[in-house]
N, C-alpha and C positions, 0 to 999 in steps of 0.2 A: 627725600627720604624722611626729613624731619616732619614734613606735613603728614606723611603716612603714620609716623609714630604718634604725633599729636592726635590724629583722628582716632587711632586705636585707644589711646589713653583716655580720651574724653567721650568715647562712643557710648559708654554705659555709665550714667551717673551713679555714684556710690552714696546711698542714703546714710550709711554708718559714719563715714567721714564727714558728711555735710553738717552733722550736729556737733562734731567734736572740735573742729577748727574754724577760726575766723578766716574769711567771711562765711556767713551762713546764707542760705538762699533768700532769707527775708531781710537782709541788710545791704546797704550800699557800701562801696569800697573804691579805693584807688590804689593802683600799683604804678610807681613812677621809677623809671630807670634812664640812665644816661651812659654814653660811652664816647671816648675821644674820637674825633674825625680829623682827617688831614687838614693842615693849615691852622692848627690851634683851635679848631671849631669842635663842636660836640653834637652828636645825635641824641635826641631825647624821645622818650615814648611814655605816654600816659594811657593806662587802660582804666576806664571808669565803669564800674558795674552797678546795676540797680536791679532789684527783684524783677523777674520776668515770669514766664510760664513755670509751672511747678518743676523744681529741680534744675532751673536755669537762671542765668542773669542776662539782661540786655546789656550790651557793652558799647561804649563809644571809645574809639581809639584815636589818639592824636599823636603823630610823630613828626619830626622835623629836624632841621639843621639850624643851630644857633651859635652865636658868638658868646661864649661863657663870660667874657670880660664885660660885655655891655648888656647881655641878655637879649640882644636883637635877634629875632627869628628871621632867618634867611630863606627858609623853605618850610612849608607845612602841608600835611595831608591829614584829613579826618575821615574816618569810616565808622560804620556801625555793624554790629553782629550779635552773636550770642556766646556765652561761656557756661561751663559746668565743671563739676568735679569728676575725675576718673577714679579708677580703683587705687591708684597710687596716692600718697599724700600730696595734694596740690590741686591746681585747677588750671584750666586753659580754655581756649576757644578760637573762633575765627571771626574775621570781619571783612566787609567789602568796602571798597572805595568807589566814589562816583565815576572814576575813569575806567572801571571794569577790573582793576587789580584786586587781589584779595591777600590777606595776611593771616597769620596765626600766632598765638602766644601760648606759652606754658610756663607756669610758676610753680616751683617746687617748695613744699613745706616739710617740716620735720615734726611728725606726730609726737615725738618724745620731748620736743621743745616748742610747744604750740604758741608760747608768748613771743617767740622771735618773729619780728615783723620786717627784718632785713632779709629778703628772700631772693634766691637765684632764679633767674628766668631767661627765656629765649623768645625772640620774635623772629618770624620768618616770612618771606614773600614780598616785603615792601622795602625797597632800598633806603628810604628815608628813616626807617626805624632802627634803633640799636639792635644789634644781632644777639647780644647776651650780656648779662651782668647782674649784679646784686642791686635790687631796687627796694624802695620803701613801700610797704603795704600800710594803708591807713583807712580810716572810716570814710574818707573823702570829704570830710567837713572842712 
């Protein structure tokens, strides 16, 4: 169901919002989120966007399981795909993994508070990724 909602939310890019909120389609960005996992571990997810075709970003997504005490990554998956803005304030997209699985992400923004870069988001479809949480949006530098 979340995948269907995501598909509807990002199916038609919104040019009006694209110019009002960071990131814009001509900038790079990173959204990073973590969530607790059993055994004192944590799931992490990074979505890196870079300018793609008009109204879209090319995305690289890395997710995995790590030990937060040592930083050691125990499991990692990397995929690529695309992302855009929908009619709601925020952005989302999907990616494919080399093993044939695919995932999606959606990040919610507040157009009344555009400078807030601690943003709620969800990832779906890939068990190694965090399901939901507040992550940090940055320019990816």
